[in-house]
C-alpha positions as CSV (number, residue, x, y, z in Angstrom):
1,X,0.0,0.0,0.0
2,X,1.8,3.0,-1.3
3,X,0.7,6.7,-1.1
4,X,-1.0,6.6,-4.5
5,X,-2.8,3.4,-3.4
6,X,-4.1,5.3,-0.3
7,X,-5.3,8.1,-2.5
8,X,-7.2,5.7,-4.8
9,X,-8.8,4.0,-1.8
10,X,-9.9,7.3,-0.4
11,X,-11.5,8.2,-3.8
12,X,-13.6,5.0,-3.6
13,X,-14.8,5.8,-0.1
14,X,-15.9,9.3,-1.3
15,X,-18.0,7.8,-4.1
16,X,-21.6,6.9,-4.1
17,X,-21.1,4.8,-7.2
18,X,-19.1,2.0,-5.5
19,X,-19.8,-0.5,-2.7
20,X,-16.5,-1.8,-1.3
21,X,-16.6,-5.4,-0.1
22,X,-13.1,-5.5,1.2
23,X,-9.5,-4.7,0.7
24,X,-6.8,-7.4,0.1
25,X,-3.1,-6.8,0.7
26,X,-0.2,-8.2,-1.3
27,X,3.6,-7.8,-1.1
28,X,4.5,-4.6,-3.0
29,X,5.8,-1.3,-2.1
30,X,5.0,-2.2,1.5
31,X,5.2,-5.5,3.3
32,X,1.9,-7.2,3.9
33,X,2.1,-7.0,7.6
34,X,2.9,-3.3,7.7
35,X,0.4,-2.6,5.0
36,X,-2.3,-4.4,7.1
37,X,-1.4,-2.3,10.1
38,X,-1.4,0.9,8.1
39,X,-4.8,0.4,6.4
40,X,-6.2,-0.8,9.7
41,X,-5.2,2.4,11.4
42,X,-6.3,4.6,8.5
43,X,-9.8,3.1,8.1
44,X,-10.4,3.1,11.9
45,X,-9.3,6.8,12.0
46,X,-11.8,7.5,9.2
47,X,-14.6,5.6,10.9
48,X,-14.7,2.7,8.4
49,X,-14.9,-1.0,9.3
50,X,-14.7,-3.4,6.4
51,X,-12.8,-6.7,5.9
52,X,-9.1,-6.3,5.4
53,X,-7.7,-9.4,3.8
54,X,-4.1,-10.5,4.3
55,X,-2.6,-11.9,1.1
56,X,0.6,-13.3,-0.3
57,X,3.9,-12.1,1.3
58,X,6.0,-13.2,-1.7
59,X,5.6,-13.7,-5.4
60,X,4.1,-16.9,-6.7
61,X,7.7,-17.8,-7.7
62,X,9.8,-16.2,-5.0
63,X,12.3,-13.7,-6.4
64,X,14.6,-10.9,-5.2
65,X,12.7,-8.0,-6.8
66,X,11.6,-5.2,-4.6
67,X,10.7,-1.5,-4.6
68,X,13.5,1.0,-3.8
69,X,14.1,1.2,-0.1
70,X,13.2,4.9,0.0
71,X,9.8,4.2,-1.5
72,X,9.2,1.4,1.0
73,X,10.1,3.7,3.9
74,X,7.7,6.4,2.8
75,X,4.9,3.9,2.3
76,X,5.4,2.0,5.5
77,X,5.8,5.1,7.7
78,X,2.8,7.0,6.1
79,X,5.2,9.9,5.6
80,X,2.9,12.0,3.5
81,X,0.1,11.9,6.1
82,X,2.3,12.9,9.0
83,X,0.5,16.3,9.4
84,X,-3.0,14.8,9.8
85,X,-2.5,13.5,13.4
86,X,-3.3,9.9,12.5
87,X,-2.7,7.8,15.6
88,X,0.5,5.7,15.5
89,X,-0.8,2.9,17.6
90,X,-2.5,-0.1,16.0
91,X,-6.2,0.2,16.4
92,X,-8.6,-2.7,16.8
93,X,-9.9,-4.3,13.7
94,X,-10.1,-8.1,13.8
95,X,-11.0,-8.7,10.2
96,X,-7.7,-10.1,9.0
97,X,-8.3,-13.2,6.9
98,X,-5.9,-15.4,5.0
99,X,-5.5,-15.4,1.3
100,X,-7.6,-18.6,0.9
101,X,-10.6,-16.7,2.2
102,X,-10.4,-13.9,-0.3
103,X,-12.3,-15.9,-2.9
104,X,-15.3,-16.1,-0.4
105,X,-15.8,-12.3,-0.8
106,X,-16.1,-12.5,-4.5
107,X,-19.9,-12.4,-5.1
108,X,-21.7,-12.3,-8.4
109,X,-21.2,-9.3,-10.7
110,X,-18.2,-7.9,-8.8
111,X,-15.4,-5.7,-10.2
112,X,-11.9,-6.0,-8.8
113,X,-9.7,-3.0,-8.7
114,X,-6.1,-4.3,-8.6
115,X,-3.5,-1.7,-7.5
116,X,-0.5,-3.9,-6.8
117,X,1.1,-7.1,-7.9
118,X,-1.4,-9.8,-9.0
119,X,-0.3,-12.6,-6.8
120,X,-3.5,-13.0,-4.8
121,X,-5.7,-13.0,-8.0
122,X,-3.4,-15.5,-9.7
123,X,-3.6,-17.9,-6.8
124,X,-7.4,-17.7,-6.7
125,X,-7.6,-18.3,-10.5
126,X,-5.4,-21.3,-10.1
127,X,-7.5,-22.7,-7.2
128,X,-11.0,-21.6,-8.1
129,X,-11.0,-21.7,-11.9
130,X,-14.4,-21.2,-13.5
131,X,-16.1,-20.7,-10.2
132,X,-14.1,-17.5,-9.6
133,X,-14.2,-16.3,-13.2
134,X,-17.9,-16.5,-13.5
135,X,-18.4,-14.1,-10.5
136,X,-16.1,-11.4,-11.8
137,X,-17.5,-8.8,-14.3
138,X,-14.1,-7.3,-14.9
139,X,-10.7,-6.5,-13.4
140,X,-9.4,-2.9,-13.6
141,X,-5.7,-3.1,-12.9
142,X,-2.8,-0.6,-12.7
143,X,0.2,-2.2,-14.2
144,X,2.2,-2.8,-17.3
145,X,2.8,-0.6,-20.4
146,X,3.1,-1.0,-24.1
147,X,5.8,1.5,-24.9
148,X,7.7,1.8,-21.6
149,X,7.9,0.9,-18.0
150,X,9.2,2.5,-14.8
151,X,11.6,0.0,-13.4
152,X,15.2,1.3,-13.8
153,X,17.6,1.1,-15.4
154,X,16.0,-0.2,-18.6
155,X,12.5,1.0,-17.8
156,X,11.0,-1.8,-19.9
157,X,8.8,-3.2,-17.2
158,X,6.4,-1.6,-14.7
159,X,6.8,-2.4,-11.0
160,X,3.5,-4.2,-10.3
161,X,4.1,-6.6,-13.1
162,X,7.8,-6.9,-12.5
163,X,7.4,-7.9,-8.9
164,X,5.4,-11.0,-9.9
165,X,5.4,-11.6,-13.6
166,X,4.2,-15.2,-13.3
167,X,1.1,-14.1,-11.5
168,X,0.5,-11.3,-14.1
169,X,0.7,-13.9,-16.9
170,X,-1.9,-16.1,-15.2
171,X,-4.3,-13.2,-14.7
172,X,-3.9,-11.8,-18.2
173,X,-4.5,-15.3,-19.6
174,X,-7.6,-16.0,-17.4
175,X,-10.1,-14.9,-20.0
176,X,-11.6,-12.4,-17.5
177,X,-12.4,-9.0,-19.0
178,X,-9.5,-6.7,-18.0
179,X,-8.9,-3.0,-18.3
180,X,-5.2,-2.4,-18.1
181,X,-4.2,1.1,-17.0
182,X,-0.5,1.1,-17.6
183,X,2.3,3.6,-18.0
184,X,1.0,4.7,-21.4
185,X,-2.1,6.1,-19.7
186,X,-0.7,7.3,-16.4
187,X,1.9,9.4,-18.3
188,X,-1.0,11.7,-19.2
189,X,-1.7,12.6,-15.5
190,X,1.5,13.9,-14.0
191,X,1.8,15.3,-10.5
192,X,2.4,18.8,-11.9
193,X,3.3,22.0,-9.9
194,X,0.2,23.6,-11.5
195,X,-2.2,21.0,-10.0
196,X,-0.5,21.1,-6.6
197,X,-0.8,24.9,-6.6
198,X,-4.5,24.6,-7.6
199,X,-5.5,22.3,-4.8
200,X,-3.4,24.1,-2.1
201,X,-6.3,26.5,-1.7
202,X,-9.0,23.8,-1.3
203,X,-10.4,23.1,2.1
204,X,-11.8,19.5,2.1
205,X,-14.8,18.8,4.2
206,X,-14.2,15.1,4.6
207,X,-11.4,13.0,6.2
208,X,-10.8,11.2,2.9
209,X,-10.7,14.5,1.1
210,X,-8.0,15.7,3.5
211,X,-6.0,12.5,2.9
212,X,-6.1,13.1,-0.9
213,X,-5.0,16.7,-0.4
214,X,-2.2,15.8,2.1
215,X,-0.7,13.2,-0.2
216,X,-0.8,15.5,-3.2
217,X,0.8,18.4,-1.4
218,X,3.4,16.2,0.2
219,X,4.3,14.3,-2.9
220,X,7.6,15.8,-3.9
221,X,9.6,12.7,-4.5
222,X,7.2,9.7,-4.1
223,X,5.3,9.3,-7.4
224,X,5.6,11.3,-10.6
225,X,2.2,10.3,-12.0
226,X,-1.2,9.6,-10.5
227,X,-0.9,5.8,-11.1
228,X,-3.6,4.2,-8.9
229,X,-5.9,7.2,-8.7
230,X,-6.2,7.0,-12.5
231,X,-7.2,3.4,-12.4
232,X,-9.7,4.1,-9.7
233,X,-11.2,7.0,-11.7
234,X,-12.5,4.7,-14.4
235,X,-15.0,3.4,-11.8
236,X,-16.4,7.0,-11.5
237,X,-16.3,8.1,-15.2
238,X,-15.5,5.8,-18.1
239,X,-15.2,8.8,-20.4
240,X,-11.9,9.7,-18.7
241,X,-10.5,7.0,-21.0
242,X,-10.3,8.3,-24.5
243,X,-8.3,5.7,-26.5
244,X,-7.5,2.0,-26.0
245,X,-6.2,-1.1,-27.8
246,X,-7.9,-4.5,-27.5
247,X,-6.0,-7.8,-27.5
248,X,-4.1,-10.3,-25.4
249,X,-1.3,-9.5,-23.1
250,X,1.8,-11.6,-22.8
251,X,4.3,-11.1,-20.0
252,X,8.0,-11.8,-20.4
253,X,9.1,-14.3,-17.7
254,X,12.8,-14.2,-18.1
255,X,15.7,-12.3,-19.6
256,X,16.5,-8.6,-19.4
257,X,12.9,-7.6,-20.3
258,X,11.3,-9.7,-17.5
259,X,8.0,-8.3,-16.4
260,X,7.5,-6.4,-19.7
261,X,4.0,-6.6,-21.2
262,X,3.4,-7.2,-24.9
263,X,0.1,-6.7,-26.7
264,X,-1.1,-9.2,-29.3
265,X,-3.8,-6.9,-30.9
266,X,-7.0,-8.7,-31.7
267,X,-10.7,-7.8,-31.5
268,X,-11.6,-10.8,-29.4
269,X,-8.9,-10.4,-26.8
270,X,-9.9,-10.1,-23.1
271,X,-7.7,-7.1,-22.3
272,X,-8.4,-3.5,-23.1
273,X,-5.2,-1.4,-22.7
274,X,-5.9,2.2,-22.0
275,X,-3.5,4.3,-24.1
276,X,-4.8,7.8,-23.6
277,X,-7.0,9.7,-21.2
278,X,-8.7,13.1,-20.7
279,X,-6.5,14.6,-18.1
280,X,-8.8,17.5,-17.5
281,X,-11.6,15.2,-16.5
282,X,-9.4,13.2,-14.2
283,X,-8.1,16.3,-12.4
284,X,-11.6,17.7,-12.2
285,X,-12.8,14.5,-10.6
286,X,-10.1,14.7,-7.9
287,X,-11.1,18.3,-7.1
288,X,-14.8,17.4,-7.0
289,X,-14.1,14.6,-4.6
290,X,-11.9,16.8,-2.3
291,X,-14.7,19.4,-2.1
292,X,-17.6,17.0,-1.3
């Protein structure tokens, strides 16, 4: 759970268009245990009590990939929220459930918003098969890219896919309808000085609005683009997406391009890759949510 993940989650709680069944955690920019403690504290502070599901602590095929240490420290210490007075102590929420129980929360006609590595989903697909697939309307995921990534030095792969490429391949090959919001799309919504200046004058009326503002104003070195918030925004307004490509996604599982996503364009593919967005609509949405 990184800072842009927290912003995306806050957006969902401000929406009257979504009903959140639960949040599952997976090893990513934060460890699962620390992520569980942090989301527990945040949601209790915000007066929300929903199931928090503890997922995989390693990739399906364990590897040595990890986010840069400075990113992990910012995420695990909730650095960008330090001015909100959020309690440091672990608050009571006894909803932690093992990864095998995540599938039990998948009811009919559900949409999954995947903001991290796809380890949990891949495991469920492997174990539940058609039973799981038949309950899922679609998966909206932040990950991958067609023209570039963000993992240095080559920047061929994107972090969420690179951390568990085997899991990503299973999810992309599942046949479940997927909207992939990758680096191509997120490059359209930078964390610009102009936007930061614009919202500095906004006085949010809700706790979640204050969280969004605090992360945006404090984000000087954490994330360059609004990665996860953009993926979440498609649940609010599908017209934010202005261009896409349909097809099948293959993930490189070895070599110097490991984790890189490649599109096999075809009209009957299960993956829609968002390639362009209306940035004005996205930023207007963030402002509207902060001023609710």
